[in-house]
C-alpha positions as CSV (number, residue, x, y, z in Angstrom):
1,M,55.9,-37.4,40.9
2,I,57.5,-33.8,40.9
3,S,60.8,-34.9,40.9
4,R,60.2,-36.9,38.0
5,R,58.5,-34.2,36.1
6,L,61.6,-31.7,36.9
7,F,63.7,-34.6,35.1
8,L,61.9,-35.0,32.1
9,A,61.5,-31.1,31.5
10,S,65.2,-30.5,32.1
11,T,66.1,-33.1,30.0
12,A,63.8,-31.6,26.8
13,L,65.3,-28.2,27.7
14,V,68.9,-29.0,27.4
15,T,68.0,-30.5,23.7
16,L,67.2,-27.0,22.8
17,G,70.9,-26.2,21.3
18,Q,70.0,-29.5,19.1
19,T,67.1,-27.9,17.7
20,P,67.3,-24.3,17.7
21,L,64.3,-21.8,17.1
22,H,66.4,-20.3,14.4
23,A,67.2,-23.1,11.9
24,E,69.8,-21.2,10.0
25,T,72.1,-21.1,13.0
26,A,74.1,-24.4,14.6
27,R,74.2,-22.4,17.9
28,P,71.6,-21.4,20.3
29,M,70.5,-17.5,19.7
30,A,70.2,-15.1,22.4
31,Q,66.2,-15.8,22.2
32,D,66.8,-19.4,22.7
33,V,68.8,-18.9,26.1
34,V,66.3,-16.9,27.6
35,Q,63.7,-19.7,26.5
36,G,65.6,-22.4,27.6
37,W,66.5,-21.2,31.5
38,Y,63.6,-19.6,32.0
39,G,61.7,-22.8,31.0
40,L,63.8,-24.0,33.8
41,A,63.5,-21.6,36.0
42,L,59.4,-22.5,35.5
43,E,60.2,-26.0,36.8
44,L,62.1,-24.9,39.8
45,V,59.9,-22.6,40.9
46,R,57.2,-25.4,41.2
47,H,60.0,-27.8,42.6
48,T,61.4,-25.1,45.4
49,A,59.6,-25.5,48.6
50,T,60.0,-21.7,49.6
51,Y,58.6,-20.8,46.8
52,S,55.2,-19.1,47.2
53,P,54.0,-16.5,44.9
54,P,55.5,-13.8,46.7
55,V,58.8,-15.3,46.6
56,A,58.3,-17.0,42.8
57,S,57.7,-12.8,42.1
58,R,60.7,-11.8,43.1
59,T,63.0,-14.2,41.5
60,F,61.0,-13.3,37.9
61,A,61.6,-9.9,38.5
62,Y,65.4,-10.1,39.3
63,L,65.7,-12.4,36.6
64,G,64.0,-10.1,33.9
65,V,66.5,-7.5,35.1
66,V,69.5,-9.6,34.8
67,V,68.6,-10.8,31.5
68,F,67.5,-6.7,30.3
69,E,70.5,-5.1,31.5
70,A,72.6,-8.0,29.6
71,V,70.9,-7.0,26.4
72,A,71.1,-3.4,26.9
73,S,74.8,-3.8,27.4
74,G,75.0,-4.4,23.8
75,G,74.6,-0.7,23.3
76,G,71.4,-1.4,21.3
77,A,67.8,-0.4,21.7
78,L,67.5,-0.7,25.0
79,Q,68.5,1.7,27.6
80,S,69.8,0.5,31.2
81,L,67.4,0.8,34.0
82,A,69.9,2.3,36.4
83,G,69.2,5.6,37.9
84,Q,65.2,4.4,37.6
85,L,64.7,1.7,39.8
86,P,66.1,2.5,43.6
87,G,69.5,1.6,44.3
88,L,70.5,0.6,41.1
89,K,73.6,1.7,40.2
90,P,75.3,1.9,36.7
91,L,76.4,-1.6,36.0
92,P,79.4,-3.4,34.7
93,Q,80.6,-1.9,31.0
94,R,81.8,-4.4,28.1
95,A,85.7,-3.6,27.3
96,A,86.3,-1.3,24.4
97,N,87.2,-2.5,21.4
98,A,86.8,-6.2,22.6
99,T,84.1,-8.7,21.1
100,Y,81.1,-10.4,22.4
101,D,78.7,-13.0,21.7
102,M,74.9,-12.0,23.2
103,A,73.6,-15.6,23.6
104,N,77.1,-16.5,25.5
105,V,76.6,-13.2,27.8
106,L,73.1,-13.9,28.4
107,H,73.8,-17.6,29.4
108,G,76.7,-16.4,31.6
109,A,74.0,-13.9,33.2
110,L,71.6,-16.6,33.8
111,V,73.9,-19.6,35.0
112,A,74.9,-17.0,37.5
113,A,71.8,-15.7,39.0
114,I,69.6,-18.9,39.0
115,E,72.4,-21.2,40.6
116,P,71.9,-18.6,43.9
117,L,68.4,-17.8,43.2
118,F,67.1,-21.6,43.5
119,S,69.7,-22.7,45.9
120,H,67.2,-24.2,47.7
121,T,65.7,-26.4,45.4
122,G,66.0,-30.0,45.8
123,P,68.9,-32.4,44.6
124,T,66.8,-33.0,41.4
125,G,66.4,-29.1,40.6
126,Q,70.3,-29.0,41.2
127,R,71.4,-31.6,38.8
128,A,68.7,-29.9,36.0
129,I,70.6,-26.8,36.2
130,K,73.8,-28.5,36.3
131,A,72.9,-30.6,32.6
132,T,71.1,-27.3,31.2
133,A,74.3,-25.6,31.9
134,R,76.3,-28.3,30.4
135,K,74.2,-28.3,27.3
136,F,74.2,-24.5,26.6
137,E,77.9,-24.7,27.2
138,G,78.6,-27.2,24.4
139,D,76.2,-25.5,22.1
140,L,77.0,-22.2,22.4
141,A,81.2,-22.4,21.9
142,F,80.0,-23.5,18.2
143,G,82.1,-21.5,15.4
144,L,83.7,-18.9,18.2
145,S,87.2,-18.5,19.6
146,P,87.6,-19.6,23.1
147,S,88.4,-16.1,24.4
148,R,85.0,-14.5,22.9
149,V,83.0,-17.4,24.7
150,R,85.1,-16.7,28.2
151,R,85.1,-13.4,28.0
152,S,80.9,-13.2,27.0
153,R,80.4,-15.6,29.6
154,A,82.4,-13.4,32.2
155,F,80.6,-10.2,31.5
156,G,77.1,-11.8,32.0
157,Q,77.9,-13.3,35.4
158,A,79.2,-10.0,36.2
159,I,75.8,-8.1,35.4
160,A,74.0,-11.0,37.2
161,Q,76.4,-10.7,40.4
162,H,75.5,-6.5,40.1
163,V,72.3,-7.4,40.1
164,L,71.8,-9.8,42.9
165,A,74.0,-7.9,45.3
166,W,71.3,-5.0,44.6
167,S,68.6,-7.8,45.4
168,Q,70.1,-8.3,49.0
169,D,68.6,-5.8,51.0
170,D,65.3,-5.4,49.4
171,G,63.5,-7.2,52.2
172,G,63.5,-10.5,50.5
173,A,66.5,-12.8,50.0
174,T,66.2,-14.9,52.9
175,I,63.0,-17.0,53.8
176,D,63.4,-18.4,56.9
177,N,60.8,-20.8,58.1
178,M,59.3,-21.4,54.9
179,G,58.1,-17.6,55.1
180,F,55.7,-18.5,58.5
181,P,56.8,-16.1,61.7
182,E,58.0,-18.5,64.4
183,S,55.5,-16.9,66.8
184,F,52.6,-15.3,66.3
185,K,49.8,-13.1,67.8
186,P,46.3,-13.2,66.4
187,E,44.6,-9.7,66.1
188,E,41.6,-10.1,68.3
189,K,38.5,-8.2,66.8
190,P,35.6,-8.9,64.5
191,G,37.0,-9.6,61.3
192,A,40.3,-10.5,61.7
193,W,42.0,-12.8,60.0
194,K,41.9,-16.6,61.8
195,P,44.3,-19.5,60.5
196,T,42.1,-21.7,58.0
197,S,44.5,-24.7,58.2
198,V,45.8,-27.8,60.8
199,V,48.9,-27.1,59.5
200,R,51.3,-26.2,62.5
201,M,53.3,-24.2,60.7
202,Q,50.1,-22.5,59.0
203,Q,48.4,-21.2,62.3
204,A,50.5,-17.9,61.6
205,P,50.5,-15.8,58.2
206,L,52.5,-16.3,55.2
207,L,55.3,-13.4,55.0
208,P,53.7,-10.8,57.0
209,N,56.2,-8.3,56.0
210,W,56.2,-8.8,53.2
211,G,54.4,-5.5,52.2
212,E,57.1,-3.7,53.6
213,N,60.0,-4.8,51.1
214,R,61.5,-2.3,48.7
215,T,59.7,-2.1,45.5
216,L,61.4,-2.0,42.4
217,V,59.0,0.8,40.3
218,L,56.3,2.0,43.1
219,A,58.0,4.5,45.7
220,N,56.6,1.7,48.6
221,G,54.1,-1.0,48.7
222,G,51.6,1.6,50.0
223,A,51.7,3.4,46.6
224,C,48.7,1.8,45.0
225,P,46.2,2.2,47.8
226,L,42.7,0.6,47.5
227,P,39.6,1.8,49.6
228,P,38.8,-0.7,52.4
229,P,36.8,-4.0,51.9
230,P,32.8,-3.6,53.2
231,A,32.7,-3.2,56.6
232,Y,32.9,-6.4,58.8
233,S,29.2,-7.5,59.8
234,E,27.3,-10.3,60.8
235,D,24.1,-8.8,60.3
236,K,21.9,-10.0,57.2
237,T,21.4,-7.1,55.8
238,S,25.2,-5.9,55.7
239,E,27.0,-5.6,52.5
240,F,29.5,-7.5,53.8
241,Y,26.9,-10.8,54.5
242,K,25.7,-9.8,51.0
243,Q,29.4,-10.6,49.8
244,A,29.6,-14.1,52.1
245,L,26.6,-14.8,50.8
246,E,27.3,-14.9,47.1
247,V,30.8,-16.7,48.0
248,Y,28.0,-19.4,49.7
249,D,25.7,-19.6,47.1
250,T,27.9,-19.7,43.9
251,V,30.1,-22.5,44.9
252,K,27.2,-24.5,45.6
253,S,26.0,-24.0,42.3
254,L,28.9,-24.1,40.3
255,S,28.7,-25.2,36.8
256,K,31.0,-27.4,35.2
257,E,32.9,-24.2,33.4
258,Q,33.7,-22.5,36.7
259,R,34.9,-25.2,38.3
260,L,37.1,-25.4,35.2
261,V,38.2,-21.5,35.7
262,A,38.7,-22.1,39.5
263,R,41.0,-25.2,38.7
264,F,43.0,-23.8,35.9
265,W,43.9,-20.4,37.6
266,S,45.0,-21.8,41.0
267,D,48.5,-22.5,40.4
268,D,48.9,-24.2,44.0
269,P,52.8,-23.9,45.2
270,M,54.8,-27.1,44.5
271,L,52.0,-28.0,41.9
272,S,52.7,-25.2,39.7
273,P,54.8,-22.3,38.7
274,T,52.4,-20.1,40.9
275,P,50.5,-17.2,39.6
276,P,53.4,-14.7,38.7
277,G,54.8,-18.3,36.7
278,H,51.2,-18.1,34.9
279,W,51.8,-15.2,33.0
280,I,55.4,-15.5,32.7
281,F,54.8,-18.5,30.9
282,I,51.9,-16.7,28.8
283,A,54.8,-14.0,27.8
284,L,57.0,-16.5,26.9
285,D,54.8,-18.6,24.8
286,I,53.9,-15.4,22.8
287,L,57.4,-14.3,22.2
288,K,57.9,-17.7,21.2
289,D,55.2,-17.6,18.6
290,R,56.1,-14.5,17.1
291,N,59.5,-15.2,16.8
292,A,60.5,-12.0,18.9
293,S,63.6,-10.5,19.0
294,I,65.8,-10.5,22.1
295,D,65.1,-6.8,22.7
296,D,61.5,-7.8,22.8
297,H,62.2,-10.6,25.3
298,A,64.4,-8.5,27.6
299,E,62.0,-5.4,27.5
300,L,59.0,-7.6,28.1
301,L,60.5,-10.2,30.7
302,A,61.6,-7.3,32.5
303,R,58.6,-5.2,32.8
304,L,56.3,-8.4,33.3
305,G,58.5,-9.5,36.3
306,M,58.9,-6.2,38.0
307,A,54.8,-5.6,38.1
308,V,54.3,-9.0,39.5
309,S,56.8,-8.6,42.1
310,D,55.7,-5.0,42.8
311,G,51.8,-6.5,42.9
312,F,52.8,-9.2,45.4
313,V,54.2,-6.1,47.8
314,A,51.3,-3.7,47.3
315,C,48.8,-6.6,47.7
316,W,50.8,-7.8,51.0
317,N,50.7,-4.1,52.1
318,A,46.9,-4.1,52.1
319,K,46.8,-7.7,53.3
320,F,48.2,-6.7,56.6
321,A,46.7,-3.5,56.7
322,Y,43.0,-5.1,56.7
323,N,43.8,-8.1,58.2
324,L,40.4,-9.5,57.1
325,L,38.7,-13.3,57.7
326,R,38.6,-15.5,54.9
327,P,34.6,-16.7,53.3
328,V,35.2,-20.2,55.1
329,T,35.9,-18.6,58.7
330,Y,32.6,-16.4,58.0
331,I,30.2,-18.5,56.2
332,K,31.2,-21.4,58.7
333,K,30.1,-19.3,61.7
334,I,27.2,-17.7,60.1
335,I,25.6,-18.8,57.1
336,D,26.3,-22.4,57.4
337,K,29.1,-24.6,59.6
338,T,29.2,-27.5,57.2
339,W,30.5,-25.8,54.2
340,E,33.6,-25.9,52.4
341,P,35.1,-24.5,49.6
342,I,36.7,-25.6,46.3
343,L,40.2,-24.5,46.6
344,I,42.3,-24.5,49.8
345,T,42.7,-21.3,51.2
346,P,45.6,-20.0,51.5
347,P,47.1,-19.1,54.7
348,F,47.3,-15.3,55.3
349,P,44.3,-12.5,54.9
350,E,41.5,-12.2,52.8
351,Y,41.9,-8.8,50.7
352,P,42.7,-7.9,48.7
353,S,43.1,-11.1,46.3
354,G,46.7,-11.7,45.1
355,H,46.2,-13.5,42.2
356,S,44.0,-10.4,40.6
357,T,46.3,-7.7,41.8
358,Q,49.4,-9.5,40.1
359,S,46.8,-10.1,37.0
360,G,45.7,-7.1,36.6
361,A,49.1,-5.3,36.9
362,A,50.3,-8.0,34.2
363,A,47.5,-7.3,31.7
364,T,47.8,-3.7,32.2
365,V,51.7,-4.5,31.1
366,L,51.3,-6.8,28.2
367,T,48.3,-4.8,26.9
368,Q,50.6,-1.6,26.7
369,F,53.3,-4.3,24.8
370,F,51.2,-5.8,22.2
371,G,47.7,-3.9,22.0
372,E,44.2,-4.0,23.4
373,N,42.8,-6.2,21.1
374,F,45.4,-9.1,21.3
375,T,44.2,-12.5,21.3
376,F,46.1,-15.6,22.7
377,D,45.8,-19.0,23.5
378,D,46.6,-20.0,27.3
379,K,48.8,-23.2,27.5
380,T,49.8,-23.3,30.8
381,H,48.3,-26.3,31.9
382,V,48.5,-28.2,29.2
383,R,50.9,-30.6,30.8
384,E,48.1,-31.5,33.6
385,K,45.5,-31.8,30.7
386,L,43.5,-29.2,31.5
387,P,42.4,-27.5,28.3
388,V,43.9,-24.5,26.4
389,R,41.7,-21.5,27.2
390,T,41.5,-18.6,24.4
391,F,41.2,-15.0,25.2
392,A,40.2,-12.1,23.4
393,N,42.2,-10.1,25.5
394,F,44.6,-9.7,28.2
395,W,42.5,-8.4,30.8
396,D,39.6,-11.0,30.3
397,A,42.2,-13.1,31.1
398,A,43.0,-11.2,34.3
399,R,39.4,-10.9,35.2
400,E,39.2,-14.4,35.1
401,A,41.8,-15.1,36.7
402,G,40.7,-13.0,39.6
403,I,36.9,-14.2,40.0
404,S,38.6,-18.0,39.6
405,R,39.0,-17.3,43.3
406,L,35.7,-16.7,44.0
407,Y,34.3,-19.8,42.3
408,G,37.0,-21.2,44.6
409,G,35.6,-20.0,47.4
410,I,38.3,-18.3,48.9
411,H,37.4,-14.4,48.2
412,F,34.9,-12.3,48.4
413,R,34.2,-10.2,45.6
414,A,36.0,-7.0,46.7
415,A,38.8,-8.3,46.7
416,V,38.8,-9.7,43.1
417,E,37.3,-6.0,41.8
418,Q,40.0,-4.1,44.2
419,G,43.0,-6.3,43.3
420,L,42.8,-6.1,39.8
421,E,42.2,-2.1,39.9
422,Q,45.5,-2.2,42.9
423,G,47.0,-4.3,39.4
424,R,46.2,-1.7,37.1
425,C,47.7,0.9,39.0
426,V,51.1,-1.0,39.9
427,G,51.4,-1.7,35.8
428,T,50.5,1.5,35.0
429,A,53.7,2.4,36.9
430,V,56.1,0.0,35.7
431,N,54.8,1.1,32.0
432,G,56.2,4.1,32.9
433,L,59.7,3.3,32.9
434,K,62.1,4.4,30.2
435,T,63.5,1.1,28.3
436,R,64.0,2.4,25.0
437,R,67.1,5.1,24.0
438,T,65.4,7.8,22.3
439,T,67.0,8.6,18.8
């Protein structure tokens, strides 16, 4: 089913050149190239086994930087991120007195980035990449001299290669054993995380060192600290017990709307574009609806990609510092041994909520970009026959994404609320980048 879905999606994407977003040109415009390749990337995320949410967020960050630098190289309004992001050195420059085509530059850059970033996707994914490349290459050559096309694509490739070379030592380039340690010794103390899955591989937590990765904007994974969760206690008068009881009671009495919210934001790996992909989808949809410029595409996708990526590093840094058990472990031991959450509990510590941290980061970036009261429709799961959800602003969506994890029975309230605030800190740091030239 997944392979067929990817095939159908890639078939639709490679016809972009036949029906460009901008009817006045016979060739796809730069925005069409970005929309098309990102659309395929969202499909590849759900088709690639190693693409857990932290890994997906990293890819969206580097894709965003590639697109941003490719556009910034044209000497327009955007200012390179070199020197602002740790270790990112000045990028290749366009040759003087030579002409380039932005759409072909971006195509060359995105092919050169997506092929290695998704080198572990399956055969159907590899065919989809090749088919998309062939279609764009034919359409983008229309009306241009062969030398200009070659020059533009080669330059885009050079941009991508520069960014990917920089990415290799960030700590997240290689994912061994699907992200699970080969050996793991659980911490033996009250309240410590315990495996919640019967899957043999998941007796160890996912990506325990991800919080030590090099960040893109934050100083490090601990740069957005959050207060500790309520102290672990089995006393029925304690705050910890009260938060566990809230999860227990909520799941037992979920309304139809709450069940829908839990499912809508679940975004499970291999079944969805993952939580960071959900926010990327929202951004792409808004940019397309607004007929946004290529500068706006590049700036927003870079900011948003870096926000969700640093958000996951910050979240994982805290998760493994606090190493808190999941609601299902506590509730089965203390409250009701027959209780089950409605969502599958992820295989890593509870506090804070990854959905909340990355959603808070995304909402902070999107709010600065589009404004405080920007109403939008979230169509991420229309294909899965889930209804479109409408939000009055990005923070309403972020808060719903956060509370969906309590409805699903996999997070306590403190993880949701503090995760959102941690995300706000991450997003604020990203918003401080200088992405536009001053005049």
